[in-house]
N, C-alpha and C positions, 0 to 999 in steps of 0.2 A: 503494500499500499505506499509505504513511504517513498518507495522506487518511482511508482506511477505519478505521485504528487511532484516529485522533483522534476522528472519529464515534462508534465503539464506546465510547470514555471518555467523551464527552459524555452519551451514552444511560445508561451506567452512573450517572452522576451525577445525571442528571435524572430517571430513574425512582424512586428512593427520596423525591426531593422531591416529585415529583407525588403519591405514594402517601400523603403526610401530608396531601393536601388533597382535598376532594370535589369541588371546583370552583374554577375561577379566574374572577370577573367583573369585566371591565374592570380587569384587573390586580389585582384584591383578592381575596387568597385565602380559601376556606372551608375551614376545618380539617376533616378526616376525625372528629376528636374531637366535633365539635359534631353530626354524624350520630349517634355513638354516644351522645351524651347525650339526643337526643331517642328513640334506640331505647330506652334504659333507661328513660324515663318511661313509654314507651307499654307496654313489657313488663311493668312493674309494674302497669299497669291492666288486663292480662290479653290483650294483642295478642301474637300470637308473632312472634319474630324471623325475618325472611325478605328474600330478595334484593328482593322486591316492595316491602316496607315501606321498605327502606333507599332504594330509588329515589324512591319517593314523597317521603321526608323530603329528600332530596337536591334534588328539584324544587322543593320549598317552600321551602328556604333560599336557592336561587338565586333564586326570586321575591322573597324578601324582601331579598335583597341588592341587586337590581335596583331596587326600590322605595325602599329607603333611602339608595341612592347618588342618585337622582332627587330626593328629599325633601331632601337635604343640598345639591343644586344650587340649590334654589329657596329654601333659608333656613328651611325650616319649622320647624326646631328653635328658631329665633329668635322665633318668634310667642310671645306672652305665655301665651295659653291652652294651647298646645303645652308650654311650659316648665313650667307649673303642673302640669300632667297627669304629665310625665316626673318631676318632684320627688316627686309623690305616689306614682308607681310605684316609684321608688327608695326612698322610704320604706318601702313595703310589703315589698318584697324583704328589705331589712335588717332590719326588725323580724322577718320570718319566720325569717331566718338566726340573728338573735339568740336565739328561742326555741327553735329546733331544735337549736343549740348547746348552749343550756343543759339541755335535756332530755337530749341525748347524753351530757353530762358528768354528770348526775344521775339516771342511769336507775334505773327502778322494780327493785327487788330481790324474789326470790322469798319473802323472810320479809314484806316489806311486803304482798305480795299475800295471803299466808297469814292475817296479821294482820287486814287488812279483811275477808277472807271469814270469819273467825272473828267480828268484830265484828257484820257484817251478819246472820250466821246466829244469833247469840245474840239481837240487837235483834228478830228475828221471832217468837222463842220457840219452844217445841216443840209446840204445837197449832195446828191450823187449824180455823176454824169454817165451817161452811155455814148461812147465815143468810137470811131474808127480811125485807123491811121495806117499810112504806107511809110515804112522806113527803110531808106536807101543810103549809100555809101556817100555821094557827093551832093552839093547844093544844086548843080546843073542838072542831075537826075530828078531831083524833087521839083525844080522849076518846070522840067518837062512835063512831069506828072500834071502840075497845076494847069500848064497850058492845055494839055489834053482833056482835062476835066471842063476846062472853060469852053472847049469845043464840043462837049456833050457826051465824053466817055464815061463809062459807068465806074464809080468809085470801087465797087466790089471787083470788078474785072481787072483793073489796074492793081488792086492789093495784092495779087497772085505773085507780083514781082517784088513784093515786100521781104526784106531779110529778117523778118519777126516770124518765125515759124509757127509761133503760137497762135497768131491772128490771121496770116496770110492764108490759110486755107478757109477761114471764116469771113472772108471779104474785108480782112481788116478790123473785125469786131473786136472790142476789148472788154465788152459787157460792162454792167453796172459796177461804178467804183467812185469814192470819194475822191476830189481833187488830190487830196495828200498822199494817195497812193502813187502819184507820178512824180517825176523829178521835176523841179521848178519851172525851167523853162517851157516845159510840156504843160503844166498845170497852169500856168500863167497865160499861155495860148489858149487854153481850154476855156478859161474863165472870160477871155475876151470874145468868145463865139455867141453867137444866138443859134437857138434850135434849128438844126438843118443847114447851117453855114460851114463852109471850109475855109481854112486858113489861105490868105491871098498870097502869103510869103512862107518859104520853107522854115520850119523851127529846128534849130540845132541843140542837141543833147549829147552826153558823152558816148551815146549810142549810135549817134549819126545824124542824118537830115530826116524830119518827120513831115508828113502833109496830114493834117489833122480835120476830121469832119465831127460835129457835134450833133448826134442823133437826137438825143432827148435829156430833158433833167427832171429830177423829182426829190421829194424831201427824203433825207438820210433814213435808211432803213438800218438803226442800230439795234444790236441784241441787247435783251434785257439783262441786268446785273447778274441774277442768278445764272444765267447760262453761261457767263464769262467768268464768275468768281473762281472756279478752280485754276484757271490759266492766270488770272491776276494774282491770285495767292500765290502760286509757284513762281511768277515773274519777280515779285516782291521779296519772296524768300531768296532768290537767287541773288538779286540785287543786294540785300541785307547780308549776304554771305560774301559777296564780292567786297563789299565795303570794310567787314571785318578782316577778311584776308589782307587787304591792303593795308589797314592799320597796323596789324602784326608786323608786316613786312616794312612799314615805315618806321616802328619803334625799334626793330632789330639793329644791333650794331655789326656792320657787315664789312669785314677787311678785304 
C-alpha cells in the first residue's frame, strides 16, 4: 500500500512537469511554449490552429533539436563561416526587435492618419481629367502631328505612333486621373485646355514631346478614409521608422 501511494505521488509530480514540455530529446526538454510560439506565427499567416498542426510543429522541433545536438557534438558552431552567419542572423533579429519595439512605443494615432488623408486628398485636387496624348522624340515630330490634326486627321489614329506603349494602343487614352499624377509641364498644359481642345504647341517633359487633348473633366473621385486607412498607416509607420533610423545614424560617432 505504501508503495502504491509513493508511485501515485510521483506521478502527481511528474505529470505537470511533463505537460510543460512538448518533448524531451536526449535529456533536453523542448518546452510546450515553443510549440505555442510557432502556432501563433502560423495562425497570423492564416493557418487554423489544430491538433494536426501542433503535432507537425512538435515533430519539426524534435528534428531540429536532434540535428542541433549533433551539430554541437561535431563543433559546427566553431567553424568561422558558421560563426559569421550566426552573427549576421543575431544582428538581424536584434535590429528587427529594435524597430518593432520603437513602433510599438510610437504607435500611429487616428489623428495622424486623418491628417495624412486630408493632405493627400488636398494634393490631388478637386478635379480629375480624362486626357489623350501622343508622345514623340522631337519637337518637329510633335508639330507635324498637330499640323495633321488641324487638317482633319483623327487623334486616335495618330496616337499609334506614340512611344508611350501603355496608351498608344488605346488611341492615346490616359483614363481618368488628377492633374497631380502628371509631371508639371504636362499638368500645366492640361489645366489650360478646355474640354475637347488639343494643345496648339508641343509640350516638352523629360519623357519627350507631347501633343495633348483634354477629353473631359469631372469632380475628383477620392476613396473614403476607411478604404485607405491600412495603406496610410503603413506609410506613416515606414516614415516614422526612417526618421528613427536617421536620428540614430546622426547621433552615432563614426570615424
